[in-house]
N, C-alpha and C positions, 0 to 999 in steps of 0.2 A: 047240838050235833055238828059234827064236822069241825069243831074247834079243837085246837091243840092246847092242852093244859099241862103245865109243868109243875108237879108237886113232889114232895118228898115221899118216898116209898117206905113203909114200915118193914122192919126185919121179919122175915118168914123163915119157917123151919124147912130144912132141906134134908133129903135122905143121904145115906152114905154114898150111894152110886152117883147122885147128882153132885155131891161135894167133890168126889174123885174126878168127875168129868170137868167140873169147874176148875180144879187145881191143875189140869193139864190143858192149858190154852194152846192154840195153834201157833205156827211160826210167825204169822203176821202180828199176833198179839205180843209175842216176845220182842219183836222189833219195835213195836210201839212202846212197850215198857222200857226198853233200852233207851229209846229216844226221850221218853219222859224223864228218865233218870238224868240224862244229859241236860235236859232243860232245867231240872231242879238245881243242878250245879251251877248253871249260868242262867239266871232268871231273865226273862224277856218281858218287856212291857206289854206285849200282845198276848192275849189268851185265846184259846180255841173256842170256837162257837159251834155248838152242835147243829148239825144240819137237820132241817125239818124233814120228817118222813114223807110228808106230802108237800113237796116243794112246788108242785104244779098247781096246788089249790091256794085259794086266798085265805088268809087267816082272819079271824074275827077280831074286832077291836078289843074284846075282853082278853083274848089270848095274847094279843100284842102287848096289852098293858101288863099282864102277868109276866111276860117275858122280860119286859123292861124292869119290873120290880125284882125279878130273880137275878138279873145281870149284876147288880152291885154286890149282892151277897156272894156270888161265885168269884168276884174279882177283888175280894178284900185282900189287902196286902199282907195282913198278919196271918191270915188263915193258911194260904199256900196249898189249898186243896181244890181239886177240880171235880165237879159232879157231872157225870154223864148219865142221863136218864135212858132207860130202856123202854121204848114205847111198846104198848101192847099191840096186838094184831089188828084190832079194830080202831086203833087210834085213841082209845080211852084208857083210863087208869084201871089196873087189874082189881078184881074183887077183893074185898078185905083190906084194901089199902087204907091207911090213915095218914094223918099229917105228921107222924113221928119220924124224926130224922134217922137215917141209917148210920150205924157206927162206922168208924174208920176201918176196922178190921174187916167188916163185911163188904165195904166198898172195894177193898183191895183184892178180894178173892173173886169178885164178880167180873166176868169178861166185859169188855167195853165194845159197844157197837159203833162201828165206823161206817158212815154212809158210803155207798158205792161212788167212786170217783173222788172221794175226799183224800184217799191215801195214794201217793205216787210211788210205785215200786218199779224196778227195772223189768221190762217185758210187758207192762200194761199199756194198752192203747187208750189214751185219755181222750174223752169226748170234749170237743171244744164247745163251751156254752157261753151264751152272752153274759156279760157282767151283771146285768140286771136281775137274772134269775138266781144267782148265788152270791156269796160274799166276795169281797174284793180280792182277797188272797187267793181264793180258788180260781177266779177268772184270770188272774195274772199268771198263775202256774200253768193253766191250760193254754194261754197264749204263747208262753215260752215253749211249751211242749209242741204246739203246732208249728212254730217257727223252726224248731229243731227237726221236726218231721219233714218239713219242706226242704231243708238243707240236705238231710240224709237221703231223701228220695230223688235228689238231683233235679232241683227246680231249674237249674241252668241247662240241664240236658233236654228239657222240653222246648227250649228256645229254637231259633232257626239254625240251619247248618253252619252259618257264619259264626254264631256265638259258640257253637260246639268246637269249631276249628280254633277259636281264640283260646278256649279253655285247655286245649291239648298242649302239652309241653313241647318246646321246640326241639329240633334235631340235636343241637349242641347240648341241651339239658339232658336229653335221653341218653346221649353218648357218655356224658359225665356220670350220670346215675347208674350206668351199666355196671361199673365196678363197685358200687355200694353193696354192702352185705345185706342180703335179703333172707327172710325166714324160709325154711324148707317147705316144699309142697305138702308134705304130710302134716306139718304143724298148722299150715293154713286150713287144710281140710278138717283137722281136728277142731280148730277154733270155729269153723263154720257149723259143724255138726253139734257141737256142745254149746253153741251160742245161746239157744233158748234155755237150756238147762242152767247155764251160768247166770242168766238174767232173771230166773224165777225168784231167787231169794238173795237179798243183799247180805243177810246174815251169814249164809253159806259162803259167799265170796269173801267176806271179811274174816271168817273163821279159818280160811286156807290162804293166807297171803303169800306163802312161799312156793305155791305150785308153779307159778310162771318162772320163778328164778330157778327152781330145781329142774324144770322141763326145758333145758337149754336146747336150742335148735341144733340138729345134727350137722356134722361137717359136710361141706359141699363136696360132692364127688368131682373127679377129674373131668367127666363129661359136662357137668353143669358149669365148671369153672372156665371151660374153653368154648362154650357155645357162642354162636354168632351174636354180634350186637343187634342184629335185626330182630331177634326173638324178644328183646326187651323194649324195642322201639314201637312195636305194634300193640296198641291198646286192646285189652281183653274185653269181650262182650259179656254181658250178664246172661246167664242161661236160665232155663226153667227150673233147674235144680236149686238155684239160689233163691228163687221165689218160694219154692216149696219149703225150703229150710227156714224161711222167715227173714231172709236178707233183703228181699225186694222192698218191703214196706215194714215199718216198725210196728204197725198195729196188727199184722197178720198172726203174730205169735201170742197176742195177748188174750185171745178168747179162751184158749185152753187154761191159761193161768187164772183167768177170771172165774171160769167154771169151777176149778179146783178150790178156789177161795170161798166160793159160795157153798160148795159141799162141806168144806171144813167148818164153815159157820153153822150150817144146819146140824152137824154132828156135835159140835161143842155147845152151842146154844140150843138147849132143848125147847125153849119157848118158841112158839110160832112167830115168825117175823114176816113183815110185809115185803113184797117184791121191791117196793120202793123204786119202781121205774126200770128194773133190770131187763125185762123183756123188751121194752122200747130201746134200751141201750144196745141189746144184742142185735135187734133188727137194724139199728143204725150202723152198728159195726159190720154187719153183713153187707149192707149197702155200700159202705165205704170200701170193704174188701173187694166187692165186685167192681166198684169204680176204679180202685187201684189196679186190679187185674186188667181192666179195659185200658187204662192209661199205659200200663206196662206193655200191653200188646201193641198199642198204637206207637209207642216209642220203638219197640223192636221192629215193627213194620217200617217205621221211618228209617231206622238204621240199615235194614236189609234192602231198602230201596236203592237200585243201582244209580250211581252218580258218575257222570262222565269225567274223563281225565282232565279235560279242559276246565271244567268247573272246579275240580279239586285244586288245580294249579292256580286258578284265579283266586280261590278262597285262601290259599296258603300264603302266609306272610313270612318271608325269609328274614331272619335276624342276622346280625353281624357274625355271630358264631357259626350259624349255618352256612353263610357265604364263605367264610374262611375254611371250614371243613370241606365243603364241596370243591373249592379251589385247590386245596391241598391234595384231595383225592385225584382230581383231574390232572394236576401237575405230576403226581406220582405215576399215574397210568401213562401219561405222555412220555415221561422219562423212561419207563420200562419199554415202551414201544420203540423209542429211538435207540436204546441200547440193543434191543433185540434185532432191530433192522440193521444196525451197524455190524453187529456180530455175524448175523446170518449173511448179510451182503458181502462182508469181508471174506467170510468163509467160502462163499460161492465164487468169488472173483479172484481169490488168492490161492495159489497151490500150497499144500501143507509143507511144513518143514520136516526134514529128516534129521533125527537126532538133535533137534532143536537149533540147528545152525546151517543146514544145507537145504538149498531150495533149487527147484528145477524150472527152467524156461525152455521154450521151443524156438528153434530156428528152422530155416528152410532146408538144412542139411541134417537135422536131427536134434534131439533134446540135449541141453547143456545144464550142468549143475554148478551153481555158485555157492558162495559161503557168506555167512553173516559176519559183518565187520563194522564195528563202531556204529551200530544202529541201522546200517544200510546193508545192501547185498552187492557183492563184488563178483563179477564173472571175468576172469582173466585168461587171455589166450584163446579167444574164439576166432577160428579162421574165417576170413571174409573173402578171400580170393585164392586162386590157384597159386602154388609156390612159383615165384619167378626165377626158376632155375632151368639149366639146360637150354632147350629150345625157346623157353619163355623169357630168358634173359634178354633185356632190352626190348621187351614187348609190352604193350599197354596191359594193365591189370585186367584179368578176366575173373568174373564171379564164378563160384563153384557151381557148375551145371551138370556135372557127371556124378551119377549115383555111386560109382566106384570110389570116388574121393570123399564120400560122406561116411558116417559111422552108424552102426546098428544100435549099439547100446548108448547109454547116456554118457556124454563126454564130460569128464570132470575138469572144470576150468577154475581150479582153486588158486593156482600159482601164476606168477607173471611169466609171460612168454619171452622168448629171446628177442633182443632188439635187432634191427637191421644192421648190417655191417656198416661201420662208420669209423671215422678217425677222431681220436680225442685230441684235446689241446696239447698234450705232451708228446704227440706223434705216434702213439700206439693205436692199433686197430682192434676193434671188438665187434661182436655180432655175427650174424649169419645171413645168407641170402634168402633162405626160406624163413621169412619174417613177417609175412602179411597177416598179422593177427591184430586183434583189437581187444580192449578192456571196456567193460560196461560196469558202471557203479550206479545203482538205482535205490531210492528209498523204499519202493514198493514194486513188487511183481504182481501186476493186476491188469485187468482189461477195461476198467472204468476209470474215469478221471485221469486221463493221460497227462503226463508232466512234460514241460519243455525240455528239449535236448540241447546240450552244449557239447560240441565236438572240439576237443583240445588238439591243436596242431602246433607243436613246439619243437624248435631246434635252434641252437645257438648260431649255427651256420648251415648252409646247404650240404656241407660235408660232414657235419656232426659237431658235437654230440646232440643226440635227440633221445628222449623228449625234453631233456633239461629239467627245469623245475616245474614244467607244465604237466603235473600228474594229478589225477582226479582225487578229490577229497570226499571221503565217505561222510564225514561229519557235516560238511557244507552241502552235500547232496541231500541229506535228511533235513537240515535246518532251513534250507532255501527251496526245498521241493523242486529240484532239478535233477535231470539224469545226465551223467557225464559219460562220454565216449572218447576214449583215447586210442587212436590207431597208430600202428607202425607204418612207415612208408620208406621207400628206398632213398638213399642219400649218395652223394659223391658221383663217381662215374657210373654207378649202377642205377642212379635215378635221374641223371641229366646229360648223359653223353649223347651228343648229336654228331653223326658221321654220315658222309655221303653213302658209304657202303650200307649202313643201316637204313637210310632213307630209300634206297633203291629196292630193297627186298620187302618193304612194307607197302601195304595197300589200305588206304591212300598213302602216297609217298610222304613219310614223316619220320622223324626221329627226335630224341630228346624229350624232356618234360615228362618222364615216366612217373615221377613222384606225384605229379598232378593227376595222372590217371589212377594212381593208387587212392588218392583222396576222393576222386569221383566214384570209384568202386565202393568206398566206405559209405558215401552218401546214398548210393543205391541200396546197399545192404541195410542201412538204417531205414530207408523207406519201406523195405519188405519185412523187416523183423523187429524193429524197435517197439512196435505195439505190444509184442509178447513180453517185453521187459517193463511195461508201464510207461513208455514214452509216447510222445505225440509226434508222428511223422510230419505233421503240418506246422510244427514249431521247432525248427532246427537253427541253432546259432553257431556259427564258426568263430572260435576264439583262437587267433594266431599270435604267437609271441616270437619276436626277433625274426629269424629266417622263416619260421612258420607264418608270421604276419605277412611276409612278402608273398608267400604262396597263396594266402587268403586273398590278398589284394588282387592277384591275377585271376583267381577262380571266380570272384564275383563279377568279373567282366567277360566270362566265358559262357557261350551258349550251351556248353556241355552240362552245366550244372543248373540249368533252368528248371525250376520246380523241385529241385532237390534240397534247397536250403531256404531259410526265411530271412535271415539277417546275418551280419558279420561284424567282428570286432578285431581290429589289427593294432597290436601294441609293439612299438619300437621296431617296425619293419624297415626295409630298405626302400629308399625313394628312387633308386636306379632300377627301372624295370626293363624287360627285354625290348630292344629296338632293332637288333641286327637280324637280317633275313637268315633263313635256315641254311642256305648255300654257303654264306660267309662264315657262319659258325662251324659248319662241317669241315671247312678247309682249315680253320684255325685249330681244330681238335685232332687233325691227323698226326700231330706230334705224339699223341698217345699210342697210336698204332705202330709208329716207327720205334718207339721205346719198347713195346712188347714184342716187336719183330713179327707182326702178323700182317698179312696182305688181304685177308678176307674176314668175313664175319664169323665163319665157322671156327677159325683159329681163336678169335676173341672169345667166343662162347666156351671154348675148351680151356681157356686160361683160368688159373685159380684167382680167388679174390685177393690174396696177398700179393700176387704178382701184379695185378692191376693197380692196387693201391701204391705199390712201390713205383710204378711207372707214371703216376700222377704228378705233374710238375708242382713245385712249391708255390708258384704264382697262382695256381688254381685254389690253393688251400688257405693262403694268408692274404689278408687285405689290410690296408693301412687304417688304423683307428686313432692315430695321433693327429697332431697338427699337420696341415698340408705341407708337402715338401716341394722343392723346385722341380724335381724330376717328374712329378706327377702331372705337371702342366703339359708336357709334351707326350706323355704316355697314356693320356686319358682315353684315346680312341683304340688303343691296342690291349687294354686290360681285359682279362677273361671274365665272361659272364656265363653262369650256369644255365640260366633261363634263356630260351630262344623263342622266336616266332615260328612255331612248328607247323602252322597251317592247319592244325587239327584242333587243338585245345586253345591255343592263343593265335588269333589271326592278325591282330594289330596291337599297337601300343595302347595301353589302358587309357591314356589321356584322351585319345580320340573317342573312345567309348564313353568316357565321363561327359564330355562335351555334348554328345549326341543323345544319350539315353537317360541320364540321371538328373538332368536339369529340372524336369517336371515332377520328380518324385515328392510326394507329400511327406512321407515318413522316410527317414534315412535307412538304407539297407547296409550301410557301412559306417563304422565309427573308427576314426584313426586317432592315435595318441602316441606320446613319448614321455620320457622322464628328463628332468633338467640336467642330470649328471650321469647319463648312461655311458659316457666315455671313460668313466673311472675304471682304472686297473691297478692292481697292487704293484705292478712293475713301475708305473708312472708315479705312484704315491711314494715309493721308497727311494726315488731319486734324491729327495731332500727330506731331512727330518722335519724341517719347519719351513714351509714355503713363504717367502717374504715378497714384497713388491719388487725388489731388485732381481730376485731369482725368477720371478714370473716374467719380468721384462727381458731378461737374458734368454729365457726359453722361447719367447715370442720372436725375438730378433733372429733366431736360428731357423725359422720356418719361412714359409711362403709369405706370411704376413709381414715379416721383417723385410723381405725382398721387395714387397709392394709399398713399404714405408708406412704401414698402418699401425705400428706398435703403440705410439702415444695415443692415438684416437681410441684404440681398443682398450687400453689400460684405463683411460678416463671414462669410457662408456660403461665398463664392467666394474670399475673400482677394483681392478685386479691386484689384490694384495694378499691372496691366500690360495691354497690349493683348490678350494671349492670354486673360486672364480675362474681359475685356469681350466678346470674340468667343464665348467659351464660354457666357456668359449669353444672348446673342442666339440662338445655335444651339439651346440647350435649349428656349427658348420657341417658336421657329419650326419646328423639325424633330425633334429627338431625342425630346423628351418627348411630343409629339403622336403620333409613330410608335410609341413604346413603349406609349401608351394603346391604340392599335389592336392591337398585338401581344398585349396582355394579354387581349383578347377572344378570342384563338385559343390555347388551351392547348398545342397541338402546334407552334406557330410559334416558332422561335428568333429572338432579337433580339441583334444585336451593335452595339458602339460602338467605333470606331477612335479610340484615344487617342495613338498613337505620332506624335510631331510631327517636323517637319523645318524647315530654314531657321533664320534668326536668332531668330525668335519661337517656334520649336518648335510649329508649327501642324499639326493633322491636318485638311487641307483637304478640300473636298467630293469631290475626285477621287482621294484617296489609296487607297481600297480597290480601285477599278476599275483604276487604274494598276498596282497590285501584281498584280492578277489577270491582266492582259494583258501584264505584263512591261515596262511603261514607267516604273515607279517606279525612281528612281536612288538607291540607298542609299549613304550616305557613312560610316556608323558600323556597329558591330557590332549595335547595337540595331535599326537600320533593316533590316539584312539579315535578322535573325531575324524581324522583322515581315513582310517580304515572303514569307519561307518559310512562316510561320504562316498568312498570308492565302491563299496559293495552296493550301496543304494543305487548308484549310477548304473552299475553293470546289470544287476539282477532285475531292476525295473525295466531296463532295455530288453532283457531276455524275455520277460513276461509280457510286456506291452508294446515293444517295438519303438518306443520313443525315449529320448534323453531329456530328463527333467530340466536340467540347467541350460539347455540349448535354446538360443534365440538367434533368429536369422541375422540380425544386425550386430550381434555380439557372439560370434561363432567360436571363439577360443574360450575354453573352460580352464581356469587356473585352479588346479587341485592342490591346495595347501591343506590346512586343517578343515576347510570347507570347500565345496565346489562353487566357485564364483565365476560367472561369465564376464568376459571382457571383449572389447572390440578387436584387439589384435595383440600379437606378441611382438613388441616393439623391436627387440634386437634383430629380428629376421629381416626387416626392411633395410637395415644397414648392410647386412651381408649380401643381400640380393643386389643392392645398388653398386656394390664393389665387385660383382661378378665372382664372388667366392661360392655362392650357393646358386644353383645346385651342382656346380662343376665338380666340387670335391666331396660330393655326398658318398656315404658308405655304400659298398656293393657287397651283396651276399654271394 
């Protein structure tokens, strides 16, 4: 009793119904038959061993011996047949059985009994058994199934939050995988619902291999194609529906399949079969299902547990791709913020353009409209003072303080205004007395970031023409971020006439220097209005050229302009400054009243401008610019001077002011300079086609230099054998050395000399420095280009910072050739000073 005996079963008779039932095996048997056919094609050295129906019981020695005896017979190589016994319900052989062998045909039609757990099909939850209770192959399969179950159920997910953070893909990987093609949501749902049905039978899945290929995923819609990357970066949590569908654990869907298999066995196999441990396996499966549900609930509770942001940040490990992506996003956001700020800030601080080229600014007398020109905005013809006509002729300039003289609508200042009345070099007169207007050229019309202001004061002489070449450059206003202001001011007898009759009617008693009052009015207007044009009223630089430089040199020493300017630059001015008292100058100028035939001021004010110009003596209009002549030695005290000590604007000679006030200045408020060949004129050049040493010697002998017997010394000192050397001698006597003498009286004032030449004679003409500053110098060589760069650097750095880069106290002279080189002194000047030629014969404006 209780022993398992394996014997051959004799053939029995079966009814037609039983035979029909036996001929229709279930799906599992079909799969087994199919596998056996495959095994017969590829024979394996291993043979299947029938499982004992009572695996939990101990077998008797007799049964074990019979099993060992039966094993060789079933494993005979020539036989190729496998015998599977069908045990009876009580574990003994059925009645009527004998030792007769069953035929091959009868064995083929009988169904084969497979013990529970011996066949591994998709969807079955296999019970893990120790290897000692079963055969080795079954234990190995169960171990593999257990390992696979652990992997599918997320063994890593039960670890700590730190391990879960490691398993999550990085930000860079999630962004790269965003554009990968993914199956549609309906396809995924269909796969989830049909997962158990597809896993029930391997034969059904193999019979329809083309379903997946034919069921192609539908095309992604436009909304799915453009959804945000954040939707794909957030990991999805497992829901309860997934667990119910059998996706949470592999064994939850196997019970139903197992029950169906047992039912099919009962239907096909009419003979009673032992449970063979099925109930215990069901109980164990139920226990495992409950344990899996409890484990899943614990995991879900762990996932739903709130985690602080600090903990997440500490647990997150940033990769290189994540850092680059975050940096790129931050940089892009910063760029957008900067662009938005600039655009909105510029819009808020800059008035809009009309028709794309007209812009409006505000003055104390009303709005004015400028025009866009070469990247900058030009306002031309803005009135800054009352017209100096009728009763205001020979009166100091007055700012417009009467509302009746202002305008109601926007004043269009598109075109240049008329110049002040003046006399040209050919003797003709042009201009109008109603001329107190100014031009403004600015790169920006705004109220933030004000720009330095440069006031251009230019005139070839105090009688005209003006402004000469000193006109504002829109291109250089934009490229150097400066604002140019060019005013008109009175010239000739309208700007400098000093008479006793005029002095007596004024209060305080004064006359002359009316042009200086015009420039003072310009500086006052700038202080009040330039901020509306984008300029800085606290950074105003006066740039004077030739006669304008003479006016600038006087203004910087006047108390009238205190706090109205910041610094000044004087180029090629006159070294002869006013030194005669007002009374003496008034008496010398009475010659004009006699010529006009007027005895009082009212008569002079009623005279026309043409009549006054005609009455002006030629000695007031022309000054010697050539070599000193013998007659100049005795007439130096009687020559005419336009500027006077008026007692209002100019109180004393500037040299006294320089000695008293500017000795302790840390930064220079004035820069003085000249060019090495500013005495060049076409008339002098055309005297000889080719100037040689003999021709230069003859020309020197006919001057005051020859009278003093200095010809040989001068020729040797200058190596005078060309036209350039002759012009250099004249320039040193008339301009360069007299200006250097004045600069020496001001220890803080830098002095420069332009020596870079141009043209066939390589001359540094009188306009070379100003043309380079305003961008009108046309360089043709490398040396000339370097000179332009050095000149602009010197000037615009001084405008912006108030210092001269190449200036050194013990090397005060700057030689501007192709580069700005400081040197101790300009050697030719000491020679002329020692011979009493300088400053006696200096040029007078």
